[in-house]
Biopython code that builds the backbone (N, CA, C, O; Angstrom):
import numpy as np
from Bio.PDB.StructureBuilder import StructureBuilder

atoms = [
    (1, "MET", "N", (-14.546, -29.208, 42.622)),
    (1, "MET", "CA", (-13.484, -27.775, 42.262)),
    (1, "MET", "C", (-12.441, -28.981, 41.756)),
    (1, "MET", "O", (-12.259, -29.509, 40.659)),
    (2, "LYS", "N", (-11.895, -29.149, 42.957)),
    (2, "LYS", "CA", (-10.739, -30.203, 42.171)),
    (2, "LYS", "C", (-10.903, -30.292, 40.724)),
    (2, "LYS", "O", (-10.497, -29.498, 39.875)),
    (3, "ARG", "N", (-11.555, -31.366, 40.567)),
    (3, "ARG", "CA", (-11.976, -31.793, 39.182)),
    (3, "ARG", "C", (-11.691, -30.802, 38.090)),
    (3, "ARG", "O", (-10.862, -30.872, 37.183)),
    (4, "VAL", "N", (-12.556, -29.867, 38.378)),
    (4, "VAL", "CA", (-12.278, -28.490, 37.109)),
    (4, "VAL", "C", (-10.971, -28.445, 37.335)),
    (4, "VAL", "O", (-10.390, -27.991, 36.349)),
    (5, "ILE", "N", (-10.059, -28.797, 38.449)),
    (5, "ILE", "CA", (-8.662, -28.007, 37.888)),
    (5, "ILE", "C", (-8.108, -29.061, 37.792)),
    (5, "ILE", "O", (-6.925, -28.884, 38.084)),
    (6, "VAL", "N", (-8.268, -29.904, 37.585)),
    (6, "VAL", "CA", (-7.083, -31.623, 37.043)),
    (6, "VAL", "C", (-7.792, -30.929, 35.591)),
    (6, "VAL", "O", (-7.033, -30.210, 34.942)),
    (7, "GLY", "N", (-9.465, -31.149, 34.969)),
    (7, "GLY", "CA", (-9.533, -31.068, 33.822)),
    (7, "GLY", "C", (-9.148, -29.756, 33.436)),
    (7, "GLY", "O", (-8.212, -30.165, 32.749)),
    (8, "ILE", "N", (-9.078, -28.448, 33.291)),
    (8, "ILE", "CA", (-8.446, -27.705, 33.309)),
    (8, "ILE", "C", (-6.405, -27.852, 32.583)),
    (8, "ILE", "O", (-5.685, -27.744, 31.591)),
    (9, "PHE", "N", (-6.439, -28.097, 33.733)),
    (9, "PHE", "CA", (-4.935, -28.225, 33.518)),
    (9, "PHE", "C", (-4.631, -29.834, 31.817)),
    (9, "PHE", "O", (-3.826, -30.094, 30.922)),
    (10, "LEU", "N", (-5.443, -30.165, 32.185)),
    (10, "LEU", "CA", (-5.193, -31.179, 31.691)),
    (10, "LEU", "C", (-5.762, -31.027, 29.652)),
    (10, "LEU", "O", (-5.353, -31.463, 28.576)),
    (11, "VAL", "N", (-6.543, -30.414, 29.997)),
    (11, "VAL", "CA", (-6.840, -29.464, 28.359)),
    (11, "VAL", "C", (-5.527, -28.828, 28.176)),
    (11, "VAL", "O", (-4.830, -29.066, 27.190)),
    (12, "VAL", "N", (-5.134, -27.916, 29.240)),
    (12, "VAL", "CA", (-3.785, -26.788, 28.593)),
    (12, "VAL", "C", (-3.024, -27.458, 28.167)),
    (12, "VAL", "O", (-2.512, -27.154, 27.090)),
    (13, "GLY", "N", (-2.518, -29.037, 29.070)),
    (13, "GLY", "CA", (-1.253, -29.529, 28.398)),
    (13, "GLY", "C", (-1.379, -30.626, 27.156)),
    (13, "GLY", "O", (-0.472, -31.386, 26.816)),
    (14, "VAL", "N", (-2.631, -30.551, 26.581)),
    (14, "VAL", "CA", (-3.243, -31.576, 25.556)),
    (14, "VAL", "C", (-3.172, -30.078, 24.530)),
    (14, "VAL", "O", (-2.569, -30.319, 23.484)),
    (15, "VAL", "N", (-3.501, -29.095, 24.598)),
    (15, "VAL", "CA", (-3.176, -28.020, 24.036)),
    (15, "VAL", "C", (-1.769, -27.957, 23.386)),
    (15, "VAL", "O", (-1.363, -28.352, 22.292)),
    (16, "PHE", "N", (-1.061, -27.226, 24.596)),
    (16, "PHE", "CA", (0.283, -27.399, 24.771)),
    (16, "PHE", "C", (1.010, -28.672, 23.742)),
    (16, "PHE", "O", (1.906, -28.472, 22.921)),
    (17, "LEU", "N", (0.565, -29.571, 23.946)),
    (17, "LEU", "CA", (1.115, -30.691, 23.545)),
    (17, "LEU", "C", (1.050, -30.685, 21.958)),
    (17, "LEU", "O", (2.014, -30.541, 21.206)),
    (18, "THR", "N", (-0.048, -30.839, 21.659)),
    (18, "THR", "CA", (-0.298, -30.355, 20.816)),
    (18, "THR", "C", (0.220, -29.318, 19.540)),
    (18, "THR", "O", (0.290, -29.749, 18.389)),
    (19, "GLY", "N", (0.571, -27.913, 19.886)),
    (19, "GLY", "CA", (1.141, -27.543, 19.322)),
    (19, "GLY", "C", (2.477, -27.725, 18.935)),
    (19, "GLY", "O", (2.980, -27.700, 17.812)),
    (20, "SER", "N", (3.049, -27.943, 20.215)),
    (20, "SER", "CA", (4.390, -28.109, 19.999)),
    (20, "SER", "C", (4.510, -29.730, 18.834)),
    (20, "SER", "O", (5.481, -30.026, 18.137)),
    (21, "ALA", "N", (3.416, -30.385, 18.945)),
    (21, "ALA", "CA", (3.979, -31.847, 18.407)),
    (21, "ALA", "C", (3.474, -30.982, 16.542)),
    (21, "ALA", "O", (4.021, -31.487, 15.561)),
    (22, "GLY", "N", (2.872, -30.251, 16.398)),
    (22, "GLY", "CA", (2.585, -29.490, 14.947)),
    (22, "GLY", "C", (3.581, -28.514, 14.616)),
    (22, "GLY", "O", (3.590, -28.072, 13.467)),
    (23, "ALA", "N", (4.510, -28.071, 15.543)),
    (23, "ALA", "CA", (5.544, -27.139, 15.139)),
    (23, "ALA", "C", (6.391, -28.182, 14.740)),
    (23, "ALA", "O", (6.761, -28.004, 13.579)),
    (24, "GLU", "N", (6.766, -29.031, 15.165)),
    (24, "GLU", "CA", (7.746, -29.478, 14.999)),
    (24, "GLU", "C", (6.913, -30.748, 13.816)),
    (24, "GLU", "O", (7.596, -31.724, 14.124)),
    (25, "ASP", "N", (6.075, -31.198, 12.897)),
    (25, "ASP", "CA", (5.512, -31.965, 12.314)),
    (25, "ASP", "C", (5.674, -30.999, 10.776)),
    (25, "ASP", "O", (5.835, -31.400, 9.623)),
    (26, "THR", "N", (5.589, -30.006, 11.162)),
    (26, "THR", "CA", (5.735, -29.141, 10.193)),
    (26, "THR", "C", (7.273, -28.922, 9.785)),
    (26, "THR", "O", (7.616, -29.021, 8.607)),
    (27, "ALA", "N", (8.093, -28.650, 10.708)),
    (27, "ALA", "CA", (9.370, -28.302, 10.073)),
    (27, "ALA", "C", (10.190, -29.742, 9.576)),
    (27, "ALA", "O", (11.115, -29.814, 8.768)),
    (28, "ALA", "N", (9.605, -30.726, 10.249)),
    (28, "ALA", "CA", (9.884, -32.391, 9.649)),
    (28, "ALA", "C", (9.393, -31.762, 8.511)),
    (28, "ALA", "O", (10.227, -31.034, 7.973)),
    (29, "VAL", "N", (7.923, -31.829, 7.785)),
    (29, "VAL", "CA", (7.321, -31.816, 6.036)),
    (29, "VAL", "C", (8.420, -30.845, 5.784)),
    (29, "VAL", "O", (9.308, -31.467, 5.202)),
    (30, "TYR", "N", (8.738, -29.699, 5.944)),
    (30, "TYR", "CA", (9.804, -28.919, 5.477)),
    (30, "TYR", "C", (10.789, -29.303, 4.920)),
    (30, "TYR", "O", (11.170, -28.940, 3.807)),
    (31, "LYS", "N", (11.551, -30.448, 5.975)),
    (31, "LYS", "CA", (12.666, -31.063, 5.996)),
    (31, "LYS", "C", (13.063, -32.109, 4.949)),
    (31, "LYS", "O", (14.186, -32.439, 4.567)),
    (32, "THR", "N", (11.923, -32.519, 4.607)),
    (32, "THR", "CA", (11.425, -33.979, 3.567)),
    (32, "THR", "C", (10.953, -33.139, 2.152)),
    (32, "THR", "O", (11.471, -33.288, 1.046)),
    (33, "LYS", "N", (10.267, -32.576, 2.360)),
    (33, "LYS", "CA", (9.352, -31.761, 0.962)),
    (33, "LYS", "C", (9.995, -30.187, 0.352)),
    (33, "LYS", "O", (9.578, -29.577, -0.633)),
    (34, "CYS", "N", (11.159, -29.771, 1.305)),
    (34, "CYS", "CA", (11.104, -28.256, 0.863)),
    (34, "CYS", "C", (12.886, -27.949, 0.748)),
    (34, "CYS", "O", (13.591, -27.499, -0.155)),
    (35, "LEU", "N", (13.199, -28.495, 2.287)),
    (35, "LEU", "CA", (14.864, -28.255, 2.228)),
    (35, "LEU", "C", (16.264, -28.693, 1.173)),
    (35, "LEU", "O", (17.453, -28.428, 1.352)),
    (36, "SER", "N", (15.776, -29.259, 0.332)),
    (36, "SER", "CA", (16.825, -29.519, -0.666)),
    (36, "SER", "C", (16.816, -28.118, -1.490)),
    (36, "SER", "O", (17.886, -27.523, -1.625)),
    (37, "CYS", "N", (15.717, -27.626, -1.997)),
    (37, "CYS", "CA", (15.522, -26.646, -2.691)),
    (37, "CYS", "C", (15.801, -24.931, -2.441)),
    (37, "CYS", "O", (16.153, -24.037, -3.211)),
    (38, "HIS", "N", (15.394, -24.965, -0.690)),
    (38, "HIS", "CA", (15.064, -23.505, -0.168)),
    (38, "HIS", "C", (15.643, -23.679, 1.307)),
    (38, "HIS", "O", (15.167, -23.297, 2.376)),
    (39, "ALA", "N", (17.167, -24.583, 0.951)),
    (39, "ALA", "CA", (17.487, -25.125, 1.969)),
    (39, "ALA", "C", (17.159, -24.514, 3.718)),
    (39, "ALA", "O", (16.312, -23.648, 3.935)),
    (40, "ALA", "N", (17.963, -25.127, 4.771)),
    (40, "ALA", "CA", (18.016, -24.696, 6.165)),
    (40, "ALA", "C", (17.197, -23.236, 6.471)),
    (40, "ALA", "O", (16.333, -23.185, 7.346)),
    (41, "ASP", "N", (17.458, -22.409, 5.892)),
    (41, "ASP", "CA", (17.147, -21.007, 6.368)),
    (41, "ASP", "C", (16.566, -20.524, 5.697)),
    (41, "ASP", "O", (16.357, -19.353, 6.013)),
    (42, "GLY", "N", (15.701, -21.139, 3.951)),
    (42, "GLY", "CA", (15.184, -20.622, 3.481)),
    (42, "GLY", "C", (15.901, -19.485, 2.129)),
    (42, "GLY", "O", (15.281, -19.079, 1.146)),
    (43, "THR", "N", (17.435, -19.164, 2.508)),
    (43, "THR", "CA", (17.910, -18.420, 1.152)),
    (43, "THR", "C", (17.509, -19.332, -0.531)),
    (43, "THR", "O", (17.094, -18.900, -1.607)),
    (44, "GLY", "N", (17.757, -20.262, -0.214)),
    (44, "GLY", "CA", (17.842, -21.737, -1.425)),
    (44, "GLY", "C", (19.738, -21.786, -1.460)),
    (44, "GLY", "O", (20.725, -21.054, -1.533)),
    (45, "SER", "N", (19.218, -23.546, -1.321)),
    (45, "SER", "CA", (20.162, -24.207, -1.628)),
    (45, "SER", "C", (21.193, -23.624, -3.293)),
    (45, "SER", "O", (20.888, -22.935, -4.266)),
    (46, "PRO", "N", (21.897, -24.035, -3.054)),
    (46, "PRO", "CA", (22.836, -24.195, -4.472)),
    (46, "PRO", "C", (22.342, -24.957, -5.934)),
    (46, "PRO", "O", (22.735, -24.775, -7.087)),
    (47, "ILE", "N", (21.452, -25.758, -5.452)),
    (47, "ILE", "CA", (20.882, -26.719, -6.728)),
    (47, "ILE", "C", (19.377, -25.231, -6.598)),
    (47, "ILE", "O", (19.466, -24.374, -7.476)),
    (48, "GLY", "N", (18.063, -25.043, -5.461)),
    (48, "GLY", "CA", (17.334, -24.328, -5.615)),
    (48, "GLY", "C", (17.654, -23.479, -6.038)),
    (48, "GLY", "O", (16.721, -22.873, -6.565)),
    (49, "LYS", "N", (19.161, -22.712, -6.183)),
    (49, "LYS", "CA", (19.226, -21.428, -6.685)),
    (49, "LYS", "C", (19.442, -21.366, -8.606)),
    (49, "LYS", "O", (19.320, -20.449, -9.418)),
    (50, "LYS", "N", (19.804, -22.812, -8.734)),
    (50, "LYS", "CA", (19.347, -23.126, -10.175)),
    (50, "LYS", "C", (18.492, -23.506, -11.016)),
    (50, "LYS", "O", (18.385, -23.743, -12.219)),
    (51, "MET", "N", (17.860, -23.504, -10.001)),
    (51, "MET", "CA", (16.519, -24.030, -10.466)),
    (51, "MET", "C", (15.616, -22.660, -10.358)),
    (51, "MET", "O", (14.612, -22.798, -11.057)),
    (52, "GLY", "N", (15.654, -21.450, -9.739)),
    (52, "GLY", "CA", (15.329, -20.816, -9.542)),
    (52, "GLY", "C", (14.510, -20.451, -7.897)),
    (52, "GLY", "O", (13.948, -19.404, -7.576)),
    (53, "ALA", "N", (14.704, -21.778, -7.030)),
    (53, "ALA", "CA", (14.069, -21.344, -5.837)),
    (53, "ALA", "C", (13.811, -20.068, -5.311)),
    (53, "ALA", "O", (14.650, -19.204, -5.563)),
    (54, "ARG", "N", (12.819, -19.757, -4.625)),
    (54, "ARG", "CA", (12.976, -17.922, -4.444)),
    (54, "ARG", "C", (13.740, -17.973, -2.733)),
    (54, "ARG", "O", (13.585, -18.955, -2.007)),
    (55, "ASP", "N", (14.266, -17.174, -2.458)),
    (55, "ASP", "CA", (15.064, -16.625, -0.894)),
    (55, "ASP", "C", (13.593, -15.996, 0.015)),
    (55, "ASP", "O", (12.940, -14.958, -0.086)),
    (56, "PHE", "N", (13.505, -17.089, 0.821)),
    (56, "PHE", "CA", (12.338, -16.468, 1.436)),
    (56, "PHE", "C", (12.240, -15.068, 2.274)),
    (56, "PHE", "O", (11.223, -14.582, 2.769)),
    (57, "HIS", "N", (13.700, -14.499, 2.300)),
    (57, "HIS", "CA", (13.851, -13.386, 2.862)),
    (57, "HIS", "C", (13.741, -12.584, 1.705)),
    (57, "HIS", "O", (14.010, -11.401, 1.914)),
    (58, "ASP", "N", (13.461, -12.843, 0.673)),
    (58, "ASP", "CA", (13.425, -11.449, -0.788)),
    (58, "ASP", "C", (11.813, -10.840, 0.221)),
    (58, "ASP", "O", (10.947, -11.435, 0.862)),
    (59, "PRO", "N", (12.095, -9.306, -0.130)),
    (59, "PRO", "CA", (10.792, -8.256, -0.332)),
    (59, "PRO", "C", (9.837, -8.728, -1.032)),
    (59, "PRO", "O", (8.643, -8.579, -0.774)),
    (60, "GLU", "N", (10.222, -9.228, -1.805)),
    (60, "GLU", "CA", (8.810, -9.873, -3.363)),
    (60, "GLU", "C", (8.163, -10.383, -2.422)),
    (60, "GLU", "O", (7.037, -10.005, -2.099)),
    (61, "LEU", "N", (8.953, -11.524, -1.738)),
    (61, "LEU", "CA", (7.764, -12.486, -1.883)),
    (61, "LEU", "C", (7.395, -12.357, 0.069)),
    (61, "LEU", "O", (6.868, -13.239, 0.747)),
    (62, "ALA", "N", (7.734, -11.396, 0.410)),
    (62, "ALA", "CA", (7.201, -11.351, 1.718)),
    (62, "ALA", "C", (5.689, -10.362, 1.135)),
    (62, "ALA", "O", (4.586, -10.121, 1.625)),
    (63, "LYS", "N", (6.258, -10.076, 0.096)),
    (63, "LYS", "CA", (4.576, -9.038, -0.003)),
    (63, "LYS", "C", (3.288, -10.441, -0.763)),
    (63, "LYS", "O", (2.150, -9.979, -0.841)),
    (64, "GLN", "N", (3.354, -11.266, -1.036)),
    (64, "GLN", "CA", (2.389, -12.229, -1.234)),
    (64, "GLN", "C", (1.293, -12.721, 0.004)),
    (64, "GLN", "O", (1.164, -12.951, 1.207)),
    (65, "THR", "N", (0.848, -12.696, -0.884)),
    (65, "THR", "CA", (-0.238, -13.254, 0.835)),
    (65, "THR", "C", (-0.300, -14.531, 0.923)),
    (65, "THR", "O", (0.017, -15.418, 0.131)),
    (66, "ASP", "N", (-0.766, -14.550, 2.030)),
    (66, "ASP", "CA", (-0.774, -16.717, 2.781)),
    (66, "ASP", "C", (-1.638, -17.552, 1.289)),
    (66, "ASP", "O", (-1.320, -18.652, 0.838)),
    (67, "GLN", "N", (-2.702, -16.699, 0.789)),
    (67, "GLN", "CA", (-3.524, -17.303, -0.497)),
    (67, "GLN", "C", (-2.599, -17.604, -1.598)),
    (67, "GLN", "O", (-2.601, -18.505, -2.437)),
    (68, "GLN", "N", (-1.619, -16.384, -1.323)),
    (68, "GLN", "CA", (-0.697, -16.903, -3.341)),
    (68, "GLN", "C", (0.702, -18.014, -2.557)),
    (68, "GLN", "O", (1.159, -19.025, -3.090)),
    (69, "LEU", "N", (1.134, -17.426, -1.185)),
    (69, "LEU", "CA", (1.849, -18.746, -1.020)),
    (69, "LEU", "C", (1.176, -19.572, -0.781)),
    (69, "LEU", "O", (1.452, -19.472, -1.976)),
    (70, "ASN", "N", (0.534, -20.349, -0.499)),
    (70, "ASN", "CA", (-0.778, -21.706, -0.362)),
    (70, "ASN", "C", (-0.765, -21.979, -1.938)),
    (70, "ASN", "O", (-0.259, -23.067, -2.212)),
    (71, "ASP", "N", (-1.190, -21.262, -2.995)),
    (71, "ASP", "CA", (-1.215, -21.440, -4.414)),
    (71, "ASP", "C", (-0.130, -22.105, -4.500)),
    (71, "ASP", "O", (-0.086, -23.336, -4.491)),
    (72, "ALA", "N", (0.814, -21.376, -4.590)),
    (72, "ALA", "CA", (2.640, -21.942, -4.875)),
    (72, "ALA", "C", (2.209, -23.076, -4.844)),
    (72, "ALA", "O", (1.585, -23.655, -5.732)),
    (73, "ILE", "N", (2.736, -23.741, -3.081)),
    (73, "ILE", "CA", (2.605, -25.219, -2.810)),
    (73, "ILE", "C", (1.586, -25.900, -3.120)),
    (73, "ILE", "O", (1.447, -27.107, -2.921)),
    (74, "ALA", "N", (1.040, -25.379, -3.479)),
    (74, "ALA", "CA", (-0.689, -27.246, -3.485)),
    (74, "ALA", "C", (-0.224, -26.311, -5.269)),
    (74, "ALA", "O", (0.494, -25.557, -4.613)),
    (75, "LYS", "N", (-0.094, -25.937, -6.323)),
    (75, "LYS", "CA", (-0.466, -26.143, -7.740)),
    (75, "LYS", "C", (1.365, -26.216, -8.379)),
    (75, "LYS", "O", (1.724, -26.690, -9.457)),
    (76, "GLY", "N", (2.126, -25.674, -7.455)),
    (76, "GLY", "CA", (3.607, -25.439, -8.212)),
    (76, "GLY", "C", (3.401, -24.013, -8.623)),
    (76, "GLY", "O", (2.476, -23.203, -8.679)),
    (77, "LYS", "N", (5.334, -24.105, -9.019)),
    (77, "LYS", "CA", (5.197, -23.128, -9.445)),
    (77, "LYS", "C", (6.388, -22.984, -10.101)),
    (77, "LYS", "O", (7.439, -22.843, -9.476)),
    (78, "ASN", "N", (6.322, -23.009, -11.610)),
    (78, "ASN", "CA", (8.244, -22.690, -12.364)),
    (78, "ASN", "C", (7.745, -24.344, -11.901)),
    (78, "ASN", "O", (6.642, -24.885, -11.819)),
    (79, "LYS", "N", (9.163, -24.814, -11.653)),
    (79, "LYS", "CA", (9.976, -25.813, -11.867)),
    (79, "LYS", "C", (9.794, -25.953, -9.953)),
    (79, "LYS", "O", (10.833, -25.853, -9.299)),
    (80, "MET", "N", (8.957, -26.094, -9.486)),
    (80, "MET", "CA", (8.181, -26.146, -7.733)),
    (80, "MET", "C", (7.054, -27.386, -8.828)),
    (80, "MET", "O", (6.571, -27.363, -9.961)),
    (81, "PRO", "N", (7.065, -28.103, -7.943)),
    (81, "PRO", "CA", (5.998, -29.123, -7.489)),
    (81, "PRO", "C", (5.117, -29.126, -6.728)),
    (81, "PRO", "O", (5.212, -29.155, -5.501)),
    (82, "LYS", "N", (4.192, -29.097, -7.349)),
    (82, "LYS", "CA", (2.659, -29.293, -6.641)),
    (82, "LYS", "C", (2.831, -29.620, -5.809)),
    (82, "LYS", "O", (3.861, -30.294, -5.795)),
    (83, "TYR", "N", (2.294, -29.533, -4.792)),
    (83, "TYR", "CA", (2.005, -31.100, -3.212)),
    (83, "TYR", "C", (0.299, -30.935, -3.380)),
    (83, "TYR", "O", (-0.212, -31.869, -2.762)),
    (84, "ASP", "N", (-0.631, -30.163, -3.934)),
    (84, "ASP", "CA", (-2.200, -30.648, -3.330)),
    (84, "ASP", "C", (-1.762, -32.130, -4.122)),
    (84, "ASP", "O", (-1.339, -32.451, -5.232)),
    (85, "GLY", "N", (-2.150, -32.845, -2.791)),
    (85, "GLY", "CA", (-2.715, -34.375, -2.695)),
    (85, "GLY", "C", (-1.791, -34.871, -2.339)),
    (85, "GLY", "O", (-1.802, -36.085, -2.542)),
    (86, "LYS", "N", (-0.656, -34.377, -1.722)),
    (86, "LYS", "CA", (0.805, -34.985, -1.446)),
    (86, "LYS", "C", (0.824, -34.258, 0.237)),
    (86, "LYS", "O", (1.220, -34.945, 1.179)),
    (87, "LEU", "N", (0.584, -33.529, 0.343)),
    (87, "LEU", "CA", (0.097, -32.501, 1.925)),
    (87, "LEU", "C", (-0.822, -32.401, 1.934)),
    (87, "LEU", "O", (-1.310, -32.152, 0.831)),
    (88, "THR", "N", (-1.767, -32.502, 3.088)),
    (88, "THR", "CA", (-3.396, -31.593, 3.605)),
    (88, "THR", "C", (-3.346, -29.943, 3.581)),
    (88, "THR", "O", (-2.669, -28.962, 3.271)),
    (89, "ALA", "N", (-4.249, -30.277, 3.994)),
    (89, "ALA", "CA", (-4.306, -28.685, 3.263)),
    (89, "ALA", "C", (-4.303, -27.917, 4.437)),
    (89, "ALA", "O", (-4.709, -26.759, 4.338)),
    (90, "ASP", "N", (-3.911, -28.344, 5.567)),
    (90, "ASP", "CA", (-3.583, -28.107, 6.659)),
    (90, "ASP", "C", (-1.473, -27.814, 6.809)),
    (90, "ASP", "O", (-0.821, -26.805, 7.079)),
    (91, "GLN", "N", (-1.080, -29.173, 6.492)),
    (91, "GLN", "CA", (0.350, -28.741, 6.138)),
    (91, "GLN", "C", (0.743, -27.526, 5.322)),
    (91, "GLN", "O", (1.912, -27.140, 5.358)),
    (92, "ILE", "N", (-0.097, -26.950, 4.645)),
    (92, "ILE", "CA", (-0.328, -26.554, 3.604)),
    (92, "ILE", "C", (0.023, -24.872, 4.054)),
    (92, "ILE", "O", (0.742, -23.933, 3.715)),
    (93, "LYS", "N", (-1.031, -25.238, 5.060)),
    (93, "LYS", "CA", (-0.806, -23.811, 5.985)),
    (93, "LYS", "C", (-0.072, -23.903, 6.670)),
    (93, "LYS", "O", (0.366, -22.937, 6.046)),
    (94, "GLN", "N", (0.713, -24.115, 7.519)),
    (94, "GLN", "CA", (1.078, -24.371, 7.773)),
    (94, "GLN", "C", (2.390, -24.590, 7.776)),
    (94, "GLN", "O", (3.086, -25.058, 8.677)),
    (95, "LEU", "N", (2.757, -24.136, 6.462)),
    (95, "LEU", "CA", (3.817, -24.887, 5.875)),
    (95, "LEU", "C", (4.344, -22.751, 5.598)),
    (95, "LEU", "O", (5.341, -22.120, 5.949)),
    (96, "VAL", "N", (3.001, -22.312, 4.796)),
    (96, "VAL", "CA", (2.775, -20.806, 4.471)),
    (96, "VAL", "C", (3.713, -20.162, 6.142)),
    (96, "VAL", "O", (4.745, -19.516, 5.967)),
    (97, "ALA", "N", (3.353, -20.355, 7.225)),
    (97, "ALA", "CA", (3.192, -19.852, 8.626)),
    (97, "ALA", "C", (4.737, -19.629, 8.656)),
    (97, "ALA", "O", (5.315, -18.608, 9.030)),
    (98, "TYR", "N", (5.565, -21.352, 7.957)),
    (98, "TYR", "CA", (6.898, -21.465, 8.600)),
    (98, "TYR", "C", (7.984, -20.754, 7.711)),
    (98, "TYR", "O", (9.154, -20.385, 7.811)),
    (99, "VAL", "N", (6.850, -20.761, 6.683)),
    (99, "VAL", "CA", (7.997, -20.010, 6.030)),
    (99, "VAL", "C", (7.963, -18.362, 5.530)),
    (99, "VAL", "O", (8.601, -17.932, 4.570)),
    (100, "ARG", "N", (7.282, -17.744, 6.201)),
    (100, "ARG", "CA", (7.311, -16.431, 6.957)),
    (100, "ARG", "C", (7.922, -16.437, 7.957)),
    (100, "ARG", "O", (8.651, -15.489, 8.250)),
    (101, "GLU", "N", (7.817, -17.228, 8.532)),
    (101, "GLU", "CA", (9.147, -17.101, 9.985)),
    (101, "GLU", "C", (10.230, -17.201, 9.217)),
    (101, "GLU", "O", (10.578, -16.147, 8.685)),
    (102, "LEU", "N", (10.904, -18.200, 8.986)),
    (102, "LEU", "CA", (11.787, -18.103, 7.977)),
    (102, "LEU", "C", (12.282, -16.961, 7.069)),
    (102, "LEU", "O", (13.479, -16.955, 6.779)),
    (103, "GLY", "N", (11.837, -16.430, 6.808)),
    (103, "GLY", "CA", (11.708, -14.987, 5.805)),
    (103, "GLY", "C", (12.293, -13.859, 6.662)),
    (103, "GLY", "O", (13.261, -13.179, 6.323)),
    (104, "LYS", "N", (11.530, -13.714, 7.939)),
    (104, "LYS", "CA", (11.866, -13.357, 9.148)),
    (104, "LYS", "C", (13.427, -12.908, 9.638)),
    (104, "LYS", "O", (13.960, -11.814, 9.824)),
    (105, "LYS", "N", (13.884, -14.307, 9.750)),
    (105, "LYS", "CA", (15.378, -14.577, 10.497)),
    (105, "LYS", "C", (16.387, -13.988, 9.503)),
    (105, "LYS", "O", (16.157, -13.723, 8.323)),
    (106, "LYS", "N", (17.334, -13.854, 10.048)),
    (106, "LYS", "CA", (18.751, -13.196, 9.138)),
    (106, "LYS", "C", (19.706, -14.084, 10.115)),
    (106, "LYS", "O", (20.928, -14.057, 9.975)),
]
sb = StructureBuilder()
sb.init_structure("model")
sb.init_model(0)
sb.init_chain("A")
sb.init_seg("    ")
for serial, (resi, resn, name, xyz) in enumerate(atoms, 1):
    if name == "N":
        sb.init_residue(resn, " ", resi, " ")
    sb.init_atom(name, np.array(xyz, "f"), 0.0, 1.0, " ", f" {name:<3s}", serial, name[0])
structure = sb.get_structure()
């Protein structure tokens, strides 16, 4: 019984640590790939705004599906470069979730 309890705590610990590392990794990817145009809060940096970077708080952007956002990141859109081949499919999926979260914050 004691081994089962220890095993459960190990699994929960690994899941917790993996989840935390994933969030930190996504923030790091955003910082290196997206921040310069989209700004830390997702409103768009001055340079990004001049290039047409979207504000993540825009209700029209919120209406887009996860697949549409995924495609924009993977394939690029307008002046935004494509990240397919530079980021994994999982990293792109996590960025979509990150963008959604930034769009909810004021």
